[in-house]
C-alpha positions as CSV (number, residue, x, y, z in Angstrom):
1,M,-0.3,0.3,0.1
2,E,1.3,3.7,-0.9
3,L,1.7,6.1,1.8
4,D,-0.4,8.8,0.5
5,A,-3.2,5.6,0.5
6,V,-2.2,5.3,4.1
7,A,-2.3,8.7,5.1
8,S,-5.9,9.1,3.7
9,A,-7.0,5.9,5.5
10,L,-5.3,7.3,8.6
11,K,-6.8,10.5,8.4
12,E,-10.1,9.6,7.9
13,L,-10.2,7.4,10.8
14,G,-8.3,9.7,13.0
15,H,-12.0,11.7,13.3
16,P,-13.3,9.7,17.0
17,T,-17.2,9.6,15.4
18,R,-15.6,8.2,12.0
19,L,-13.4,5.8,14.1
20,S,-16.5,5.0,16.2
21,V,-18.7,3.4,12.6
22,Y,-15.5,1.8,11.7
23,K,-14.8,0.0,14.7
24,A,-18.6,-0.9,15.5
25,L,-18.3,-2.3,12.1
26,V,-15.0,-4.4,12.3
27,R,-16.8,-6.0,15.2
28,S,-19.8,-6.5,13.2
29,G,-18.1,-9.2,11.3
30,E,-18.3,-9.6,7.5
31,C,-21.6,-9.3,6.7
32,G,-21.1,-5.6,8.4
33,L,-24.5,-3.6,9.0
34,P,-27.6,-2.2,8.1
35,V,-27.2,1.8,8.5
36,G,-30.0,2.0,10.1
37,E,-28.8,-0.4,12.8
38,L,-25.0,1.5,13.0
39,Q,-27.5,4.7,13.8
40,K,-28.8,3.1,16.3
41,R,-26.4,1.4,18.0
42,L,-24.2,4.4,17.7
43,D,-27.2,7.3,18.2
44,I,-25.7,9.6,15.6
45,P,-28.2,11.4,13.5
46,G,-28.2,10.1,10.1
47,S,-26.8,12.5,7.6
48,T,-24.3,12.5,10.6
49,L,-23.7,9.2,9.9
50,S,-24.0,9.3,6.0
51,H,-20.8,11.9,5.8
52,H,-18.8,9.7,7.9
53,I,-19.9,6.8,6.2
54,S,-18.6,8.4,3.0
55,A,-15.7,9.6,4.5
56,L,-14.7,6.1,4.8
57,V,-15.9,4.6,1.5
58,S,-13.5,7.2,-0.2
59,V,-10.3,5.6,1.4
60,G,-11.6,2.3,0.8
61,L,-12.5,1.2,4.3
62,L,-15.9,0.9,3.9
63,Q,-18.1,-0.7,0.7
64,Q,-21.8,-0.4,0.7
65,R,-24.5,-3.2,-0.3
66,R,-27.9,-2.6,-0.9
67,E,-30.3,-5.3,-0.4
68,G,-33.5,-3.7,-1.5
69,R,-34.2,-0.9,1.2
70,T,-31.6,-1.6,3.3
71,L,-28.0,-0.4,3.3
72,H,-25.0,-2.2,4.7
73,C,-21.9,-1.1,5.5
74,L,-18.9,-3.5,4.8
75,P,-15.9,-2.9,6.6
76,Q,-13.1,-4.0,3.9
77,Y,-10.7,-6.2,6.0
78,E,-8.7,-6.6,3.4
79,V,-7.9,-2.3,3.9
80,L,-7.3,-3.4,7.1
81,N,-4.4,-5.9,6.8
82,Q,-2.8,-3.5,4.5
83,I,-2.5,-0.4,6.4
84,V,-1.5,-2.6,9.5
85,S,1.3,-4.0,7.7
86,F,2.1,-1.1,6.1
87,L,3.1,-0.1,9.5
88,V,4.4,-2.8,11.3
89,E,6.2,-4.0,8.3
90,E,9.8,-2.9,9.0
91,C,9.5,-3.3,12.8
92,C,12.9,-2.9,14.0
93,A,14.8,-2.8,10.6
94,D,17.2,-0.8,12.2
95,Q,17.7,-1.8,15.3
96,D,20.8,-3.4,14.7
97,K,22.7,-0.4,12.9
């Protein structure tokens, strides 16, 4: 993963509400959560939640899928794993220099 992509993702996760949204979705598993359920769990107004979801979608941390009238938010674990790998892949690489 490129430095700029990781920086953008971390920037979006740096907002407390977005981090709460993402954490709730990661906890929910691969099936994610319907937007209405997420709104209920986090007690966030719909328009505010929509704004934060859009920010997370824009950096690839979430995807949305419509099933009938229900919109599901799905955490993208591969992107999360790439970010974590980027941060730890060179852990202690310069330790013995």
